[in-house]
matplotlib code that plots the C-alpha trace (Angstrom):
import matplotlib.pyplot as plt

x = [0.0, 1.5, 1.5, -1.3, -3.6, -2.9, -3.6, -7.0, -7.7, -7.1, -9.1, -12.0, -11.6, -11.7, -15.0, -16.5, -15.4, -16.8, -20.2, -20.0, -19.5, -22.4, -24.7, -23.7, -24.3, -27.9, -28.5, -29.6, -28.3, -30.5, -29.9, -31.8, -30.9, -32.8, -35.2, -36.2, -36.3, -33.7, -33.4, -30.7, -30.5, -27.5, -27.1, -23.9, -22.0, -22.4, -24.8, -27.7, -30.9, -33.4, -33.3, -36.2, -36.4, -39.5, -40.8, -40.2, -36.4, -36.6, -36.0, -34.7, -33.2, -31.1, -30.0, -26.9, -28.8, -30.4, -26.8, -25.7, -28.5, -27.9, -24.1, -25.0, -27.4, -25.3, -22.1, -24.2, -25.6, -22.0, -20.6, -23.3, -22.4, -18.7, -19.4, -21.4, -18.7, -16.0, -18.0, -18.5, -15.0, -13.8, -15.9, -14.3, -10.7, -11.0, -7.8, -5.8, -2.8, -3.4, -2.6, -5.6, -8.1, -9.9]
y = [0.1, 3.3, 6.4, 8.2, 5.1, 4.7, 8.5, 8.2, 5.1, 6.8, 9.8, 7.5, 5.7, 9.1, 10.1, 6.8, 7.0, 10.6, 9.3, 6.4, 8.7, 10.8, 8.0, 6.6, 9.9, 9.8, 6.5, 5.5, 2.6, 1.4, -0.9, -2.2, -3.6, -5.2, -6.9, -3.5, -1.6, 0.9, 1.9, 4.0, 5.4, 7.1, 8.8, 8.0, 10.8, 8.9, 11.5, 10.1, 11.1, 9.1, 7.5, 5.6, 4.3, 2.0, 3.0, -0.4, 0.2, 3.3, 2.0, 4.9, 2.2, 0.7, 3.5, 1.5, -1.1, 1.6, 3.0, -0.4, -0.7, 2.6, 1.9, -1.6, -0.2, 2.8, 0.5, -1.8, 1.1, 2.6, -0.9, -1.2, 2.1, 1.3, -2.0, -0.4, 1.9, -0.6, -2.8, 0.0, 1.2, -2.4, -2.8, 0.3, -0.6, -4.2, -5.6, -2.5, -2.8, 0.4, 0.1, 0.6, -0.1, -3.3]
z = [0.0, -0.9, 1.2, -0.6, -0.5, 3.2, 3.9, 1.9, 4.1, 7.2, 6.2, 5.3, 8.6, 10.5, 8.6, 9.6, 13.2, 13.4, 12.0, 14.4, 17.4, 16.4, 16.0, 19.5, 21.0, 20.0, 21.4, 25.0, 27.2, 30.1, 32.8, 35.8, 39.3, 42.1, 39.7, 38.3, 41.4, 39.9, 36.2, 34.9, 31.4, 29.8, 26.6, 24.3, 26.1, 29.3, 30.9, 32.9, 31.2, 33.4, 36.7, 38.0, 41.7, 42.7, 45.9, 47.3, 46.9, 49.3, 52.8, 55.1, 57.5, 54.6, 52.4, 51.7, 49.8, 47.4, 46.8, 45.8, 43.4, 42.0, 41.4, 39.8, 37.3, 36.5, 36.0, 33.7, 31.6, 31.3, 30.3, 27.5, 26.3, 26.2, 24.5, 21.8, 21.0, 21.1, 18.8, 16.4, 16.4, 16.0, 12.8, 11.3, 12.3, 11.6, 10.0, 10.9, 13.1, 15.1, 18.9, 20.8, 18.4, 17.3]

ax = plt.figure().add_subplot(projection="3d")
ax.plot(x, y, z, "-o")
ax.set_aspect("equal")
plt.show()
């Protein structure tokens, strides 16, 4: 592969990655914990856009349990977002030997 062709390939990949990032930013990633007692939704930027807590999950004498449910739901939603990003980037960079990419 000559240098010009490699540069064109890199520019094409950069354009595809930008489009992929824009698409992922519009997606939502949700996760539940405690059998649905807590639900967290993130957008593609990792910002929490929705948080639902069932009344049954709120026990003033056991705040720690609610905290654990919130952390579990948030971490799972974040993992879903990160996995979607890795899969999308991996599809673009497949076959390329670029450190840190698929």
